[in-house]
C-alpha positions as CSV (number, residue, x, y, z in Angstrom):
1,M,-60.1,26.7,47.5
2,A,-58.6,29.8,46.2
3,H,-55.0,30.0,45.0
4,Q,-53.2,33.3,44.5
5,H,-50.5,33.6,41.9
6,S,-48.5,36.8,42.2
7,H,-46.0,37.7,39.5
8,C,-43.5,40.4,40.2
9,E,-41.3,41.8,37.4
10,H,-37.7,42.7,38.3
11,G,-35.1,44.7,36.5
12,H,-37.2,47.0,34.5
13,H,-34.8,49.9,35.1
14,H,-31.3,49.2,34.0
15,G,-30.4,52.9,33.6
16,D,-32.7,55.5,32.1
17,P,-31.6,56.5,28.5
18,N,-33.4,59.8,29.1
19,S,-31.2,60.8,32.1
20,R,-28.5,62.4,30.0
21,A,-31.0,64.3,27.9
22,F,-32.6,65.7,31.1
23,V,-29.2,66.8,32.5
24,I,-28.2,68.5,29.2
25,A,-31.6,70.1,28.6
26,I,-31.8,71.4,32.2
27,A,-28.3,73.0,32.0
28,L,-28.9,74.6,28.6
29,N,-32.3,76.0,29.4
30,T,-31.2,77.3,32.8
31,L,-28.4,79.3,31.1
32,Y,-30.8,80.5,28.4
33,V,-33.4,81.6,31.0
34,V,-30.9,83.9,32.6
35,V,-29.7,85.3,29.3
36,E,-33.2,85.8,27.9
37,F,-34.5,87.5,31.0
38,V,-31.6,89.9,31.3
39,Y,-31.7,90.9,27.6
40,G,-35.5,91.0,27.7
41,F,-35.2,93.6,30.5
42,I,-32.5,95.6,28.7
43,A,-34.6,95.6,25.5
44,N,-37.8,96.3,27.3
45,S,-39.4,93.3,25.6
46,T,-42.3,91.7,27.4
47,A,-42.2,88.8,24.9
48,L,-38.6,87.9,25.8
49,M,-39.3,88.2,29.5
50,A,-42.5,86.2,29.2
51,D,-40.7,83.5,27.2
52,A,-38.0,83.5,29.9
53,G,-40.7,82.9,32.5
54,H,-42.1,80.1,30.4
55,N,-38.7,78.6,30.0
56,L,-38.1,78.8,33.7
57,A,-41.3,76.8,34.2
58,D,-39.9,74.3,31.7
59,V,-36.7,74.0,33.7
60,M,-38.7,73.4,36.9
61,G,-40.7,70.8,34.9
62,L,-37.5,69.1,33.7
63,L,-36.2,69.1,37.2
64,M,-39.3,67.4,38.5
65,A,-39.5,64.9,35.7
66,G,-35.8,64.1,36.0
67,G,-36.0,63.7,39.7
68,A,-39.1,61.5,39.4
69,A,-37.3,59.3,36.8
70,I,-34.5,58.8,39.4
71,L,-37.0,58.0,42.2
72,A,-38.9,55.6,40.0
73,R,-35.9,53.4,39.8
74,R,-35.7,52.9,43.6
75,V,-36.5,49.4,44.6
76,P,-39.6,48.6,46.7
77,S,-39.3,49.0,50.5
78,G,-41.3,47.8,53.5
79,R,-43.7,50.7,53.3
80,Y,-43.6,51.5,49.6
81,T,-44.2,48.1,48.2
82,Y,-44.4,49.4,44.6
83,G,-41.3,51.5,45.1
84,L,-41.6,55.2,44.2
85,R,-42.8,54.7,40.6
86,S,-45.8,56.9,41.0
87,T,-43.6,60.0,41.6
88,S,-43.4,60.3,37.8
89,I,-47.2,60.7,37.7
90,L,-47.1,63.4,40.4
91,A,-44.3,65.2,38.5
92,A,-46.2,65.2,35.3
93,L,-49.3,66.5,37.1
94,A,-47.4,69.2,38.9
95,N,-45.6,70.2,35.7
96,A,-48.8,70.7,33.8
97,M,-50.4,72.7,36.6
98,F,-47.4,74.9,37.1
99,L,-47.3,75.7,33.4
100,L,-51.0,76.7,33.4
101,V,-50.5,79.1,36.3
102,A,-47.5,80.6,34.5
103,C,-49.6,81.1,31.4
104,G,-52.1,83.0,33.4
105,A,-49.5,85.4,34.7
106,I,-48.0,85.9,31.2
107,A,-51.4,86.6,29.7
108,W,-52.2,89.2,32.4
109,E,-48.9,91.1,31.9
110,A,-49.3,91.0,28.1
111,A,-52.9,92.4,28.4
112,L,-51.7,95.3,30.5
113,R,-49.0,96.1,27.9
114,F,-51.5,96.4,25.1
115,S,-52.8,99.8,26.3
116,Q,-49.4,101.4,26.2
117,P,-47.0,99.2,24.3
118,P,-43.4,100.4,25.1
119,A,-40.6,100.7,22.5
120,V,-38.8,97.5,22.0
121,A,-35.2,96.8,20.8
122,G,-36.1,94.6,17.9
123,L,-32.6,93.5,17.0
124,T,-31.9,92.3,20.6
125,V,-35.2,90.4,20.6
126,M,-34.3,88.7,17.3
127,V,-30.8,87.6,18.4
128,V,-31.9,86.2,21.8
129,A,-34.9,84.5,20.4
130,G,-32.7,83.0,17.6
131,I,-30.5,81.4,20.3
132,G,-33.7,80.0,21.8
133,I,-34.6,78.3,18.6
134,V,-31.2,76.4,18.6
135,I,-31.3,75.5,22.3
136,N,-35.0,74.5,22.5
137,G,-34.8,72.6,19.2
138,L,-31.8,70.6,20.4
139,S,-33.5,69.9,23.7
140,A,-36.6,68.7,21.9
141,W,-34.6,66.5,19.6
142,M,-33.0,64.7,22.6
143,F,-36.5,63.8,24.0
144,V,-38.0,62.5,20.7
145,R,-37.1,58.8,21.2
146,G,-38.6,58.6,24.7
147,S,-41.7,60.8,24.1
148,A,-43.8,58.0,22.7
149,D,-44.0,55.8,25.8
150,D,-43.7,58.2,28.8
151,I,-45.8,61.3,29.4
152,N,-43.1,62.7,31.5
153,V,-40.7,62.7,28.6
154,R,-43.5,63.6,26.2
155,G,-44.2,66.7,28.4
156,A,-40.5,67.7,28.1
157,Y,-40.5,67.1,24.4
158,L,-43.7,69.1,23.8
159,H,-42.5,72.0,25.8
160,M,-39.1,72.2,24.1
161,A,-40.7,71.9,20.6
162,A,-43.3,74.6,21.5
163,D,-40.5,76.8,22.8
164,A,-38.6,76.5,19.5
165,A,-41.7,77.4,17.5
166,V,-42.5,80.3,19.8
167,S,-38.9,81.6,19.6
168,L,-39.3,81.6,15.8
169,G,-42.4,83.7,16.2
170,V,-40.5,86.2,18.4
171,V,-37.8,86.5,15.7
172,V,-40.4,87.3,13.1
173,A,-42.0,89.8,15.4
174,G,-38.6,91.4,16.0
175,V,-38.0,91.8,12.3
176,I,-41.5,93.5,11.8
177,M,-41.0,95.8,14.8
178,M,-37.6,97.0,13.4
179,F,-39.1,98.1,10.1
180,T,-42.6,99.2,11.2
181,G,-42.5,100.3,14.8
182,W,-45.5,98.1,15.6
183,Y,-44.6,97.6,19.2
184,W,-48.0,96.1,20.0
185,L,-46.7,92.9,18.4
186,D,-44.6,92.3,21.5
187,P,-47.5,91.7,23.9
188,A,-49.4,90.0,21.0
189,V,-46.5,87.4,20.7
190,S,-46.7,87.0,24.5
191,L,-50.4,85.9,24.1
192,V,-49.4,83.6,21.3
193,I,-46.9,82.0,23.6
194,V,-49.7,81.4,26.1
195,V,-52.0,79.8,23.5
196,V,-49.2,77.5,22.3
197,V,-48.2,76.4,25.8
198,V,-51.8,75.8,27.0
199,M,-52.5,73.7,23.9
200,G,-49.4,71.7,24.5
201,T,-50.0,71.3,28.2
202,W,-53.7,70.3,28.1
203,G,-53.0,66.7,26.9
204,L,-50.3,66.3,29.6
205,L,-52.7,67.6,32.3
206,R,-55.5,65.3,31.1
207,D,-53.3,62.2,31.0
208,S,-51.5,62.9,34.3
209,V,-54.9,63.5,36.1
210,H,-56.2,60.2,34.7
211,L,-53.1,58.3,36.0
212,A,-53.3,60.0,39.3
213,L,-56.9,58.8,39.7
214,N,-55.8,55.2,38.9
215,A,-57.6,55.2,35.5
216,V,-56.8,52.6,33.0
217,P,-53.8,53.9,31.0
218,A,-54.7,55.4,27.6
219,N,-52.7,52.7,25.8
220,I,-54.7,49.8,27.3
221,E,-58.2,48.8,26.3
222,L,-60.0,47.4,29.3
223,S,-62.5,45.5,27.1
224,E,-59.8,43.8,25.2
225,V,-58.0,42.6,28.3
226,E,-61.3,41.4,29.7
227,S,-62.1,39.5,26.5
228,Y,-58.6,37.9,26.4
229,L,-58.9,36.7,30.1
230,R,-62.4,35.3,29.5
231,L,-61.2,33.3,26.5
232,C,-58.3,31.7,28.4
233,K,-58.7,27.9,28.6
234,G,-60.4,26.8,31.9
235,V,-61.7,30.3,32.8
236,A,-65.5,30.3,33.4
237,D,-65.8,33.8,34.7
238,I,-63.7,36.8,35.9
239,H,-64.3,39.6,38.4
240,D,-62.5,42.3,40.3
241,L,-60.5,43.3,37.2
242,H,-58.5,46.4,37.9
243,I,-55.8,48.0,35.7
244,W,-53.9,51.2,36.7
245,G,-50.6,53.0,36.1
246,M,-47.9,52.4,38.6
247,S,-45.9,55.1,36.9
248,T,-46.0,57.0,33.6
249,T,-44.4,53.9,31.9
250,E,-45.6,50.9,33.9
251,S,-49.0,49.4,34.5
252,A,-50.4,46.9,36.9
253,L,-53.4,44.5,36.9
254,T,-55.3,42.5,39.5
255,V,-58.1,40.0,38.6
256,H,-59.9,37.0,40.1
257,L,-60.2,34.1,37.6
258,V,-63.0,31.6,38.2
259,M,-61.6,28.2,37.1
260,P,-63.9,25.3,38.2
261,D,-61.2,22.7,37.2
262,G,-58.8,24.2,39.7
263,Y,-55.4,25.8,39.5
264,P,-53.9,24.9,36.1
265,G,-50.2,25.1,37.2
266,D,-47.5,27.7,37.3
267,V,-46.5,27.3,33.6
268,Y,-50.0,28.1,32.4
269,M,-50.4,31.1,34.7
270,D,-47.0,32.4,33.8
271,A,-48.1,32.2,30.1
272,I,-51.1,34.5,30.9
273,V,-48.9,36.9,32.7
274,A,-46.4,37.0,29.8
275,T,-49.2,37.6,27.3
276,L,-50.6,40.5,29.4
277,K,-47.1,42.0,29.4
278,Q,-46.3,41.5,25.7
279,R,-49.7,42.1,24.2
280,F,-51.1,44.8,26.5
281,S,-48.0,46.3,28.1
282,I,-49.1,45.4,31.6
283,Q,-45.8,44.8,33.5
284,H,-47.1,43.6,36.9
285,S,-50.0,41.2,37.0
286,T,-51.6,39.5,40.1
287,L,-54.0,36.7,39.3
288,Q,-56.2,35.0,41.9
289,V,-57.8,31.6,41.0
290,E,-61.2,30.6,42.4
291,L,-63.2,27.4,41.9
292,G,-66.5,29.3,41.8
293,M,-68.0,27.3,44.6
294,T,-69.2,30.6,46.3
295,D,-70.5,33.9,45.0
296,H,-68.0,36.7,44.7
297,A,-68.5,40.3,43.6
298,C,-66.3,43.3,43.5
299,T,-67.1,45.4,46.6
300,L,-66.3,48.6,44.6
301,H,-69.4,48.1,42.5
302,P,-72.8,49.3,43.9
303,E,-74.5,46.1,42.8
304,A,-72.2,44.0,45.0
305,A,-74.5,43.4,48.0
306,H,-72.3,40.9,49.7
307,V,-69.2,38.9,49.3
308,H,-68.9,35.4,50.7
């Protein structure tokens, strides 16, 4: 006889400490985008306008990430039994793709400018980019704490930190243009912006695609989880082990445990669930116990010819 033990964690979200950081960063960067684009147009600086476009992409990314963080806290409903946690994965994926498209547009415009680089007001470029260093640096600092455990927050942190570094590069280019007249540096800096953003975005794209495809989260080793479960007292075999990300911060697991001596009791099963959470950061585990009196195989594997 099979007995199914389902453990559902409650109360994971008692307010998101990153919410305030999202609100402040969105407000600051939206204001900066407007200022940077206007002065970039006045100064005839492709670098400033390109960076404004990139910062606009960051604002859109922050809006998506912040909105997903709010939706992820909604409780499960009749149709969405996991709630809306996976919106954070969709937001991270959309954010990465949007940034890569923006990079293509910036690179194309910069390449066209190389043939006939226009005169650029170096002082204006320096001042506006200097403001960007402060705003982006402050925004990045607000996301440092949450960046280690959430790819949504990590994406925001990487973008803000990259923006601060790029703004520094624009300031240096402005100084050189003022004294040398090397206006080709303006589109050159635009291309540097593209390289920096692509490098920072690639990891976010990779991780978000993995999560969207229900891959085992990068912080969890499947073999280690399998070894732990096989070594649990009373477990003769396991099958149908699946681990996936419910969101960018929470993971789930389902597994069938073959236990010939029968169901070991709620206390023992709860101990396994607690270990999966504490040791492997798997917040939601569903364990099914079987006596092993019939053959079972995961239907997702080609070698599983039949299931009794």
